[in-house]
N, CA, C, O and the ligand as a Tripos MOL2 file, in Angstrom:
@<TRIPOS>MOLECULE
protein
  273   271    69     0     0
PROTEIN
NO_CHARGES

@<TRIPOS>ATOM
      1 N         106.4990  211.2230  116.2280 N.3       1 MET1
      2 CA        107.2680  212.2420  116.9980 C.3       1 MET1
      3 C         107.2940  211.8690  118.4340 C.2       1 MET1
      4 O         106.2940  211.4270  119.0000 O.2       1 MET1
      5 N         108.4780  212.0520  119.0480 N.am      2 GLU2
      6 CA        108.6520  211.9230  120.4240 C.3       2 GLU2
      7 C         108.4870  213.2700  121.2110 C.2       2 GLU2
      8 O         108.9560  214.3280  120.7900 O.2       2 GLU2
      9 N         107.8230  213.1610  122.3260 N.am      3 SER3
     10 CA        107.7940  214.4080  123.1520 C.3       3 SER3
     11 C         108.8020  214.3160  124.2810 C.2       3 SER3
     12 O         109.0050  213.2530  124.8660 O.2       3 SER3
     13 N         109.4230  215.4270  124.5760 N.am      4 LEU4
     14 CA        110.4970  215.4650  125.5700 C.3       4 LEU4
     15 C         110.4300  216.7080  126.3610 C.2       4 LEU4
     16 O         110.3370  217.8040  125.8070 O.2       4 LEU4
     17 N         110.4760  216.5640  127.6730 N.am      5 THR5
     18 CA        110.7250  217.7520  128.5070 C.3       5 THR5
     19 C         112.0220  217.5260  129.2730 C.2       5 THR5
     20 O         112.1590  216.5130  129.9580 O.2       5 THR5
     21 N         112.9720  218.4430  129.1730 N.am      6 ILE6
     22 CA        114.2720  218.3170  129.7690 C.3       6 ILE6
     23 C         114.5280  219.4970  130.6840 C.2       6 ILE6
     24 O         114.1500  220.6120  130.3240 O.2       6 ILE6
     25 N         115.1490  219.3280  131.8510 N.am      7 GLU7
     26 CA        115.4260  220.3580  132.7120 C.3       7 GLU7
     27 C         116.7480  221.0670  132.1800 C.2       7 GLU7
     28 O         117.7280  220.4070  131.8320 O.2       7 GLU7
     29 N         116.7090  222.4410  132.1410 N.am      8 VAL8
     30 CA        117.7870  223.2420  131.6120 C.3       8 VAL8
     31 C         118.2570  224.1670  132.6970 C.2       8 VAL8
     32 O         117.4910  225.0540  133.0740 O.2       8 VAL8
     33 N         119.4490  224.0380  133.2310 N.am      9 ASN9
     34 CA        119.9090  224.8890  134.2820 C.3       9 ASN9
     35 C         120.8370  226.0140  133.6000 C.2       9 ASN9
     36 O         121.4350  225.8410  132.5380 O.2       9 ASN9
     37 N         120.8670  227.1550  134.3430 N.am     10 GLY10
     38 CA        121.7250  228.2170  133.8350 C.3      10 GLY10
     39 C         120.9900  229.3060  133.0920 C.2      10 GLY10
     40 O         121.6450  230.2490  132.6500 O.2      10 GLY10
     41 N         119.7020  229.2560  132.9190 N.am     11 MET11
     42 CA        118.9450  230.2530  132.3050 C.3      11 MET11
     43 C         118.4610  231.3280  133.3470 C.2      11 MET11
     44 O         117.8590  230.9910  134.3670 O.2      11 MET11
     45 N         118.7430  232.6090  133.0520 N.am     12 PHE12
     46 CA        118.3810  233.6230  134.0060 C.3      12 PHE12
     47 C         117.5460  234.7740  133.4210 C.2      12 PHE12
     48 O         117.0330  235.6070  134.1680 O.2      12 PHE12
     49 N         117.4140  234.8200  132.1180 N.am     13 CYS13
     50 CA        116.6350  235.9190  131.5080 C.3      13 CYS13
     51 C         116.0430  235.5130  130.1780 C.2      13 CYS13
     52 O         116.2550  234.3940  129.7120 O.2      13 CYS13
     53 N         115.3260  236.3880  129.5880 N.am     14 LYS14
     54 CA        114.7020  236.0860  128.3270 C.3      14 LYS14
     55 C         115.7070  235.8830  127.2530 C.2      14 LYS14
     56 O         115.4250  235.2070  126.2630 O.2      14 LYS14
     57 N         116.8390  236.4280  127.4050 N.am     15 HIS15
     58 CA        117.9380  236.2600  126.3720 C.3      15 HIS15
     59 C         118.3570  234.6580  126.4360 C.2      15 HIS15
     60 O         118.5230  234.0070  125.4050 O.2      15 HIS15
     61 N         118.4860  234.1810  127.5630 N.am     16 CYS16
     62 CA        118.8480  232.7600  127.7810 C.3      16 CYS16
     63 C         117.7050  231.9040  127.1480 C.2      16 CYS16
     64 O         117.9940  230.8970  126.5030 O.2      16 CYS16
     65 N         116.4580  232.2810  127.3190 N.am     17 VAL17
     66 CA        115.3460  231.4550  126.7890 C.3      17 VAL17
     67 C         115.4330  231.5620  125.2270 C.2      17 VAL17
     68 O         115.1680  230.5790  124.5350 O.2      17 VAL17
     69 N         115.7770  232.6660  124.7170 N.am     18 LYS18
     70 CA        115.8940  232.7140  123.2660 C.3      18 LYS18
     71 C         117.0250  231.9160  122.7000 C.2      18 LYS18
     72 O         116.8980  231.2890  121.6480 O.2      18 LYS18
     73 N         118.1520  231.9390  123.4100 N.am     19 SER19
     74 CA        119.4190  231.1720  123.0420 C.3      19 SER19
     75 C         119.0050  229.6600  122.9750 C.2      19 SER19
     76 O         119.2270  228.9600  121.9870 O.2      19 SER19
     77 N         118.4050  229.2370  124.0790 N.am     20 VAL20
     78 CA        118.1660  227.7540  124.1580 C.3      20 VAL20
     79 C         117.0560  227.3970  123.1050 C.2      20 VAL20
     80 O         117.1080  226.3450  122.4690 O.2      20 VAL20
     81 N         116.1220  228.2530  122.9590 N.am     21 THR21
     82 CA        115.0580  228.0540  121.9350 C.3      21 THR21
     83 C         115.6060  227.9200  120.5570 C.2      21 THR21
     84 O         115.2570  226.9880  119.8330 O.2      21 THR21
     85 N         116.4370  228.8080  120.1880 N.am     22 SER22
     86 CA        117.0480  228.8520  118.8070 C.3      22 SER22
     87 C         117.9360  227.6900  118.6250 C.2      22 SER22
     88 O         117.9500  227.0870  117.5530 O.2      22 SER22
     89 N         118.7170  227.3290  119.6750 N.am     23 ALA23
     90 CA        119.6420  226.2240  119.5320 C.3      23 ALA23
     91 C         118.8420  224.9410  119.2980 C.2      23 ALA23
     92 O         119.2340  224.1160  118.4720 O.2      23 ALA23
     93 N         117.7770  224.7690  119.9800 N.am     24 LEU24
     94 CA        116.9030  223.5940  119.8070 C.3      24 LEU24
     95 C         116.2010  223.5790  118.4260 C.2      24 LEU24
     96 O         116.0590  222.5290  117.7990 O.2      24 LEU24
     97 N         115.7820  224.7390  117.9870 N.am     25 LYS25
     98 CA        115.0650  224.7790  116.7200 C.3      25 LYS25
     99 C         116.0390  224.5390  115.5550 C.2      25 LYS25
    100 O         115.6260  224.1720  114.4540 O.2      25 LYS25
    101 N         117.2870  224.7440  115.8060 N.am     26 ASP26
    102 CA        118.2780  224.4630  114.7550 C.3      26 ASP26
    103 C         118.4630  222.9800  114.5270 C.2      26 ASP26
    104 O         118.9760  222.5810  113.4810 O.2      26 ASP26
    105 N         118.0690  222.1700  115.4570 N.am     27 LEU27
    106 CA        118.1820  220.7420  115.3800 C.3      27 LEU27
    107 C         117.2800  220.1650  114.2590 C.2      27 LEU27
    108 O         116.1580  220.6480  114.0990 O.2      27 LEU27
    109 N         117.7110  219.1810  113.5000 N.am     28 LYS28
    110 CA        116.8990  218.5750  112.5620 C.3      28 LYS28
    111 C         115.6440  217.9590  113.1930 C.2      28 LYS28
    112 O         115.7450  217.3590  114.2630 O.2      28 LYS28
    113 N         114.5830  218.0740  112.6310 N.am     29 SER29
    114 CA        113.2510  217.4370  112.9460 C.3      29 SER29
    115 C         112.6280  217.9170  114.2190 C.2      29 SER29
    116 O         111.5800  217.4140  114.6240 O.2      29 SER29
    117 N         113.2740  218.9240  114.8940 N.am     30 VAL30
    118 CA        112.6790  219.3420  116.1500 C.3      30 VAL30
    119 C         111.5450  220.3500  115.8530 C.2      30 VAL30
    120 O         111.6350  221.2010  114.9680 O.2      30 VAL30
    121 N         110.4920  220.1950  116.6440 N.am     31 LYS31
    122 CA        109.2710  221.0560  116.4230 C.3      31 LYS31
    123 C         108.7100  221.4080  117.7740 C.2      31 LYS31
    124 O         108.9820  220.7390  118.7710 O.2      31 LYS31
    125 N         107.8930  222.5040  117.8020 N.am     32 ASN32
    126 CA        107.1060  222.8640  118.9590 C.3      32 ASN32
    127 C         108.0070  223.1070  120.2060 C.2      32 ASN32
    128 O         107.7550  222.5790  121.2890 O.2      32 ASN32
    129 N         108.9910  223.8710  120.0170 N.am     33 VAL33
    130 CA        109.9450  224.1210  121.1570 C.3      33 VAL33
    131 C         109.3170  225.1040  122.1350 C.2      33 VAL33
    132 O         108.9720  226.2080  121.7140 O.2      33 VAL33
    133 N         109.1550  224.7920  123.3460 N.am     34 VAL34
    134 CA        108.7120  225.7530  124.3480 C.3      34 VAL34
    135 C         109.7350  225.6560  125.5590 C.2      34 VAL34
    136 O         109.9380  224.6030  126.1640 O.2      34 VAL34
    137 N         110.3640  226.8740  125.8540 N.am     35 VAL35
    138 CA        111.3520  226.9260  126.8640 C.3      35 VAL35
    139 C         110.7720  227.8110  127.9460 C.2      35 VAL35
    140 O         110.3250  228.9300  127.6940 O.2      35 VAL35
    141 N         110.7920  227.2580  129.2080 N.am     36 SER36
    142 CA        110.2020  227.9730  130.3240 C.3      36 SER36
    143 C         111.3020  228.3850  131.2500 C.2      36 SER36
    144 O         112.0720  227.5680  131.7540 O.2      36 SER36
    145 N         111.3580  229.7520  131.4740 N.am     37 LEU37
    146 CA        112.3220  230.2230  132.4570 C.3      37 LEU37
    147 C         111.9000  229.8790  133.9100 C.2      37 LEU37
    148 O         112.7150  229.5400  134.7670 O.2      37 LEU37
    149 N         110.5660  229.9920  134.1250 N.am     38 ASP38
    150 CA        110.0420  229.7270  135.4610 C.3      38 ASP38
    151 C         110.2770  228.2250  135.9580 C.2      38 ASP38
    152 O         110.5970  227.9520  137.1150 O.2      38 ASP38
    153 N         110.0850  227.3180  134.9770 N.am     39 ASP39
    154 CA        110.2060  225.8440  135.2620 C.3      39 ASP39
    155 C         111.5830  225.3520  135.0270 C.2      39 ASP39
    156 O         111.9060  224.2290  135.4150 O.2      39 ASP39
    157 N         112.4610  226.1800  134.3760 N.am     40 CYS40
    158 CA        113.8370  225.7380  133.9280 C.3      40 CYS40
    159 C         113.7530  224.5340  133.1370 C.2      40 CYS40
    160 O         114.5010  223.5900  133.3900 O.2      40 CYS40
    161 N         112.8380  224.4780  132.1240 N.am     41 THR41
    162 CA        112.6530  223.3060  131.2880 C.3      41 THR41
    163 C         112.6290  223.8210  129.8300 C.2      41 THR41
    164 O         112.3890  224.9780  129.4850 O.2      41 THR41
    165 N         112.9320  222.7240  128.9990 N.am     42 ALA42
    166 CA        112.6790  222.8750  127.5060 C.3      42 ALA42
    167 C         111.7090  221.7480  127.1940 C.2      42 ALA42
    168 O         111.9160  220.6160  127.6310 O.2      42 ALA42
    169 N         110.7120  222.0270  126.4850 N.am     43 THR43
    170 CA        109.7620  220.9680  125.9720 C.3      43 THR43
    171 C         109.7630  221.0450  124.4110 C.2      43 THR43
    172 O         109.6460  222.1110  123.8070 O.2      43 THR43
    173 N         109.8940  219.9100  123.8470 N.am     44 LEU44
    174 CA        109.9510  219.8840  122.4050 C.3      44 LEU44
    175 C         109.4260  218.5040  121.8640 C.2      44 LEU44
    176 O         109.1520  217.5610  122.6070 O.2      44 LEU44
    177 N         109.3200  218.4820  120.5720 N.am     45 GLU45
    178 CA        108.9600  217.2450  119.8300 C.3      45 GLU45
    179 C         110.0490  216.9890  118.8450 C.2      45 GLU45
    180 O         110.5230  217.9340  118.2150 O.2      45 GLU45
    181 N         110.4830  215.7480  118.6710 N.am     46 TYR46
    182 CA        111.4380  215.4350  117.6320 C.3      46 TYR46
    183 C         111.1950  214.0100  117.0540 C.2      46 TYR46
    184 O         110.5580  213.1630  117.6800 O.2      46 TYR46
    185 N         111.7190  213.7990  115.8650 N.am     47 ASP47
    186 CA        111.6750  212.5530  115.2650 C.3      47 ASP47
    187 C         112.8210  211.6790  115.7050 C.2      47 ASP47
    188 O         113.9830  211.9710  115.4230 O.2      47 ASP47
    189 N         112.4860  210.5800  116.4140 N.am     48 ALA48
    190 CA        113.4210  209.7490  116.9890 C.3      48 ALA48
    191 C         114.3350  208.9320  115.9380 C.2      48 ALA48
    192 O         115.3320  208.3220  116.3250 O.2      48 ALA48
    193 N         113.9540  208.9580  114.6510 N.am     49 ASP49
    194 CA        114.7280  208.3890  113.6600 C.3      49 ASP49
    195 C         115.7780  209.2580  113.1660 C.2      49 ASP49
    196 O         116.7230  208.8390  112.4990 O.2      49 ASP49
    197 N         115.5960  210.5750  113.5250 N.am     50 THR50
    198 CA        116.5640  211.5460  112.9750 C.3      50 THR50
    199 C         117.6060  212.0290  113.9690 C.2      50 THR50
    200 O         118.7910  212.1440  113.6560 O.2      50 THR50
    201 N         117.1180  212.3140  115.2040 N.am     51 ILE51
    202 CA        118.0500  212.6690  116.3210 C.3      51 ILE51
    203 C         117.6470  211.9200  117.5410 C.2      51 ILE51
    204 O         116.6050  211.2650  117.5820 O.2      51 ILE51
    205 N         118.5410  212.0280  118.6080 N.am     52 THR52
    206 CA        118.2640  211.3850  119.8420 C.3      52 THR52
    207 C         118.3320  212.4390  120.9270 C.2      52 THR52
    208 O         118.6540  213.5960  120.6590 O.2      52 THR52
    209 N         118.0200  212.0300  122.1860 N.am     53 ILE53
    210 CA        118.1270  212.9180  123.3150 C.3      53 ILE53
    211 C         119.5160  213.4090  123.5350 C.2      53 ILE53
    212 O         119.7280  214.4640  124.1330 O.2      53 ILE53
    213 N         120.4880  212.6360  123.0470 N.am     54 VAL54
    214 CA        121.8820  213.0310  123.2220 C.3      54 VAL54
    215 C         122.1320  214.3100  122.3800 C.2      54 VAL54
    216 O         122.8060  215.2400  122.8240 O.2      54 VAL54
    217 N         121.5710  214.3220  121.1590 N.am     55 ASP55
    218 CA        121.7670  215.5190  120.3440 C.3      55 ASP55
    219 C         121.0750  216.7270  120.9570 C.2      55 ASP55
    220 O         121.5840  217.8430  120.8570 O.2      55 ASP55
    221 N         119.9510  216.5280  121.5760 N.am     56 VAL56
    222 CA        119.2280  217.6110  122.2620 C.3      56 VAL56
    223 C         120.0890  218.1190  123.3870 C.2      56 VAL56
    224 O         120.2720  219.3290  123.5270 O.2      56 VAL56
    225 N         120.6350  217.2060  124.2090 N.am     57 ARG57
    226 CA        121.5010  217.6280  125.2460 C.3      57 ARG57
    227 C         122.7060  218.3860  124.9100 C.2      57 ARG57
    228 O         123.1010  219.3270  125.5980 O.2      57 ARG57
    229 N         123.3390  217.9340  123.7540 N.am     58 ARG58
    230 CA        124.5620  218.5130  123.2610 C.3      58 ARG58
    231 C         124.2020  219.9260  122.7730 C.2      58 ARG58
    232 O         124.9720  220.8530  123.0250 O.2      58 ARG58
    233 N         123.1130  220.1230  122.1150 N.am     59 ALA59
    234 CA        122.7540  221.4440  121.6160 C.3      59 ALA59
    235 C         122.5540  222.4130  122.7540 C.2      59 ALA59
    236 O         122.9170  223.5840  122.6370 O.2      59 ALA59
    237 N         121.9810  221.9520  123.8640 N.am     60 ILE60
    238 CA        121.8080  222.8460  125.0670 C.3      60 ILE60
    239 C         123.2190  223.2090  125.6220 C.2      60 ILE60
    240 O         123.5280  224.3710  125.8890 O.2      60 ILE60
    241 N         123.9880  222.2290  125.7670 N.am     61 LYS61
    242 CA        125.3540  222.4330  126.2420 C.3      61 LYS61
    243 C         126.1550  223.3290  125.3160 C.2      61 LYS61
    244 O         126.8830  224.1920  125.8070 O.2      61 LYS61
    245 N         126.0640  223.1790  124.0540 N.am     62 ASP62
    246 CA        126.8140  224.0290  123.0860 C.3      62 ASP62
    247 C         126.3190  225.4690  123.1760 C.2      62 ASP62
    248 O         127.0610  226.4010  122.8660 O.2      62 ASP62
    249 N         125.1530  225.6420  123.5690 N.am     63 ALA63
    250 CA        124.5270  227.0030  123.6620 C.3      63 ALA63
    251 C         124.9980  227.6820  124.9390 C.2      63 ALA63
    252 O         124.8570  228.8950  125.0930 O.2      63 ALA63
    253 N         125.5740  226.8760  125.8780 N.am     64 GLY64
    254 CA        126.1920  227.4320  127.0700 C.3      64 GLY64
    255 C         125.3440  227.1600  128.3980 C.2      64 GLY64
    256 O         125.5830  227.7420  129.4550 O.2      64 GLY64
    257 N         124.3650  226.2500  128.2410 N.am     65 TYR65
    258 CA        123.5300  225.9190  129.3840 C.3      65 TYR65
    259 C         123.7040  224.4360  129.8160 C.2      65 TYR65
    260 O         124.4130  223.6660  129.1680 O.2      65 TYR65
    261 N         123.0550  224.0800  130.8960 N.am     66 VAL66
    262 CA        123.3330  222.8080  131.4720 C.3      66 VAL66
    263 C         122.0140  221.9750  131.5190 C.2      66 VAL66
    264 O         121.0960  222.2420  132.2950 O.2      66 VAL66
    265 N         121.9950  220.8950  130.5830 N.am     67 PRO67
    266 CA        120.8810  220.0450  130.6450 C.3      67 PRO67
    267 C         120.9590  219.0900  131.7970 C.2      67 PRO67
    268 O         122.0380  218.5660  132.0700 O.2      67 PRO67
    269 N         119.8890  218.8380  132.4800 N.am     68 ALA68
    270 CA        119.8870  217.9270  133.6500 C.3      68 ALA68
    271 C         119.7640  216.4930  133.2450 C.2      68 ALA68
    272 O         119.7470  215.6090  134.1020 O.2      68 ALA68
    273 CU        120.0080  235.3460  130.1440 Cu       69 CU69
@<TRIPOS>BOND
     1     1     2 1
     2     2     3 1
     3     3     4 2
     4     3     5 am
     5     5     6 1
     6     6     7 1
     7     7     8 2
     8     7     9 am
     9     9    10 1
    10    10    11 1
    11    11    12 2
    12    11    13 am
    13    13    14 1
    14    14    15 1
    15    15    16 2
    16    15    17 am
    17    17    18 1
    18    18    19 1
    19    19    20 2
    20    19    21 am
    21    21    22 1
    22    22    23 1
    23    23    24 2
    24    23    25 am
    25    25    26 1
    26    26    27 1
    27    27    28 2
    28    27    29 am
    29    29    30 1
    30    30    31 1
    31    31    32 2
    32    31    33 am
    33    33    34 1
    34    34    35 1
    35    35    36 2
    36    35    37 am
    37    37    38 1
    38    38    39 1
    39    39    40 2
    40    39    41 am
    41    41    42 1
    42    42    43 1
    43    43    44 2
    44    43    45 am
    45    45    46 1
    46    46    47 1
    47    47    48 2
    48    47    49 am
    49    49    50 1
    50    50    51 1
    51    51    52 2
    52    51    53 am
    53    53    54 1
    54    54    55 1
    55    55    56 2
    56    55    57 am
    57    57    58 1
    58    58    59 1
    59    59    60 2
    60    59    61 am
    61    61    62 1
    62    62    63 1
    63    63    64 2
    64    63    65 am
    65    65    66 1
    66    66    67 1
    67    67    68 2
    68    67    69 am
    69    69    70 1
    70    70    71 1
    71    71    72 2
    72    71    73 am
    73    73    74 1
    74    74    75 1
    75    75    76 2
    76    75    77 am
    77    77    78 1
    78    78    79 1
    79    79    80 2
    80    79    81 am
    81    81    82 1
    82    82    83 1
    83    83    84 2
    84    83    85 am
    85    85    86 1
    86    86    87 1
    87    87    88 2
    88    87    89 am
    89    89    90 1
    90    90    91 1
    91    91    92 2
    92    91    93 am
    93    93    94 1
    94    94    95 1
    95    95    96 2
    96    95    97 am
    97    97    98 1
    98    98    99 1
    99    99   100 2
   100    99   101 am
   101   101   102 1
   102   102   103 1
   103   103   104 2
   104   103   105 am
   105   105   106 1
   106   106   107 1
   107   107   108 2
   108   107   109 am
   109   109   110 1
   110   110   111 1
   111   111   112 2
   112   111   113 am
   113   113   114 1
   114   114   115 1
   115   115   116 2
   116   115   117 am
   117   117   118 1
   118   118   119 1
   119   119   120 2
   120   119   121 am
   121   121   122 1
   122   122   123 1
   123   123   124 2
   124   123   125 am
   125   125   126 1
   126   126   127 1
   127   127   128 2
   128   127   129 am
   129   129   130 1
   130   130   131 1
   131   131   132 2
   132   131   133 am
   133   133   134 1
   134   134   135 1
   135   135   136 2
   136   135   137 am
   137   137   138 1
   138   138   139 1
   139   139   140 2
   140   139   141 am
   141   141   142 1
   142   142   143 1
   143   143   144 2
   144   143   145 am
   145   145   146 1
   146   146   147 1
   147   147   148 2
   148   147   149 am
   149   149   150 1
   150   150   151 1
   151   151   152 2
   152   151   153 am
   153   153   154 1
   154   154   155 1
   155   155   156 2
   156   155   157 am
   157   157   158 1
   158   158   159 1
   159   159   160 2
   160   159   161 am
   161   161   162 1
   162   162   163 1
   163   163   164 2
   164   163   165 am
   165   165   166 1
   166   166   167 1
   167   167   168 2
   168   167   169 am
   169   169   170 1
   170   170   171 1
   171   171   172 2
   172   171   173 am
   173   173   174 1
   174   174   175 1
   175   175   176 2
   176   175   177 am
   177   177   178 1
   178   178   179 1
   179   179   180 2
   180   179   181 am
   181   181   182 1
   182   182   183 1
   183   183   184 2
   184   183   185 am
   185   185   186 1
   186   186   187 1
   187   187   188 2
   188   187   189 am
   189   189   190 1
   190   190   191 1
   191   191   192 2
   192   191   193 am
   193   193   194 1
   194   194   195 1
   195   195   196 2
   196   195   197 am
   197   197   198 1
   198   198   199 1
   199   199   200 2
   200   199   201 am
   201   201   202 1
   202   202   203 1
   203   203   204 2
   204   203   205 am
   205   205   206 1
   206   206   207 1
   207   207   208 2
   208   207   209 am
   209   209   210 1
   210   210   211 1
   211   211   212 2
   212   211   213 am
   213   213   214 1
   214   214   215 1
   215   215   216 2
   216   215   217 am
   217   217   218 1
   218   218   219 1
   219   219   220 2
   220   219   221 am
   221   221   222 1
   222   222   223 1
   223   223   224 2
   224   223   225 am
   225   225   226 1
   226   226   227 1
   227   227   228 2
   228   227   229 am
   229   229   230 1
   230   230   231 1
   231   231   232 2
   232   231   233 am
   233   233   234 1
   234   234   235 1
   235   235   236 2
   236   235   237 am
   237   237   238 1
   238   238   239 1
   239   239   240 2
   240   239   241 am
   241   241   242 1
   242   242   243 1
   243   243   244 2
   244   243   245 am
   245   245   246 1
   246   246   247 1
   247   247   248 2
   248   247   249 am
   249   249   250 1
   250   250   251 1
   251   251   252 2
   252   251   253 am
   253   253   254 1
   254   254   255 1
   255   255   256 2
   256   255   257 am
   257   257   258 1
   258   258   259 1
   259   259   260 2
   260   259   261 am
   261   261   262 1
   262   262   263 1
   263   263   264 2
   264   263   265 am
   265   265   266 1
   266   266   267 1
   267   267   268 2
   268   267   269 am
   269   269   270 1
   270   270   271 1
   271   271   272 2
@<TRIPOS>SUBSTRUCTURE
     1 MET1         2 RESIDUE 1 A MET
     2 GLU2         6 RESIDUE 1 A GLU
     3 SER3        10 RESIDUE 1 A SER
     4 LEU4        14 RESIDUE 1 A LEU
     5 THR5        18 RESIDUE 1 A THR
     6 ILE6        22 RESIDUE 1 A ILE
     7 GLU7        26 RESIDUE 1 A GLU
     8 VAL8        30 RESIDUE 1 A VAL
     9 ASN9        34 RESIDUE 1 A ASN
    10 GLY10       38 RESIDUE 1 A GLY
    11 MET11       42 RESIDUE 1 A MET
    12 PHE12       46 RESIDUE 1 A PHE
    13 CYS13       50 RESIDUE 1 A CYS
    14 LYS14       54 RESIDUE 1 A LYS
    15 HIS15       58 RESIDUE 1 A HIS
    16 CYS16       62 RESIDUE 1 A CYS
    17 VAL17       66 RESIDUE 1 A VAL
    18 LYS18       70 RESIDUE 1 A LYS
    19 SER19       74 RESIDUE 1 A SER
    20 VAL20       78 RESIDUE 1 A VAL
    21 THR21       82 RESIDUE 1 A THR
    22 SER22       86 RESIDUE 1 A SER
    23 ALA23       90 RESIDUE 1 A ALA
    24 LEU24       94 RESIDUE 1 A LEU
    25 LYS25       98 RESIDUE 1 A LYS
    26 ASP26      102 RESIDUE 1 A ASP
    27 LEU27      106 RESIDUE 1 A LEU
    28 LYS28      110 RESIDUE 1 A LYS
    29 SER29      114 RESIDUE 1 A SER
    30 VAL30      118 RESIDUE 1 A VAL
    31 LYS31      122 RESIDUE 1 A LYS
    32 ASN32      126 RESIDUE 1 A ASN
    33 VAL33      130 RESIDUE 1 A VAL
    34 VAL34      134 RESIDUE 1 A VAL
    35 VAL35      138 RESIDUE 1 A VAL
    36 SER36      142 RESIDUE 1 A SER
    37 LEU37      146 RESIDUE 1 A LEU
    38 ASP38      150 RESIDUE 1 A ASP
    39 ASP39      154 RESIDUE 1 A ASP
    40 CYS40      158 RESIDUE 1 A CYS
    41 THR41      162 RESIDUE 1 A THR
    42 ALA42      166 RESIDUE 1 A ALA
    43 THR43      170 RESIDUE 1 A THR
    44 LEU44      174 RESIDUE 1 A LEU
    45 GLU45      178 RESIDUE 1 A GLU
    46 TYR46      182 RESIDUE 1 A TYR
    47 ASP47      186 RESIDUE 1 A ASP
    48 ALA48      190 RESIDUE 1 A ALA
    49 ASP49      194 RESIDUE 1 A ASP
    50 THR50      198 RESIDUE 1 A THR
    51 ILE51      202 RESIDUE 1 A ILE
    52 THR52      206 RESIDUE 1 A THR
    53 ILE53      210 RESIDUE 1 A ILE
    54 VAL54      214 RESIDUE 1 A VAL
    55 ASP55      218 RESIDUE 1 A ASP
    56 VAL56      222 RESIDUE 1 A VAL
    57 ARG57      226 RESIDUE 1 A ARG
    58 ARG58      230 RESIDUE 1 A ARG
    59 ALA59      234 RESIDUE 1 A ALA
    60 ILE60      238 RESIDUE 1 A ILE
    61 LYS61      242 RESIDUE 1 A LYS
    62 ASP62      246 RESIDUE 1 A ASP
    63 ALA63      250 RESIDUE 1 A ALA
    64 GLY64      254 RESIDUE 1 A GLY
    65 TYR65      258 RESIDUE 1 A TYR
    66 VAL66      262 RESIDUE 1 A VAL
    67 PRO67      266 RESIDUE 1 A PRO
    68 ALA68      270 RESIDUE 1 A ALA
    69 CU69       273 GROUP 0 **** ****
């Protein structure tokens, strides 16, 4: 499993955190998703044979937020 922390801009409340969290959890092989409103980050683990950081970034964008 790969560990990844990615900056996520555009989150302003707990609802945003939930949206990003569920978007990331919906990705195949993603585990241990922690989204921090204070730090504006998403931390997660994923299987690099299954998805890439591009998929992670796309999921964040599709949820309406801005991955750095
Ligand atoms: Cu919000």
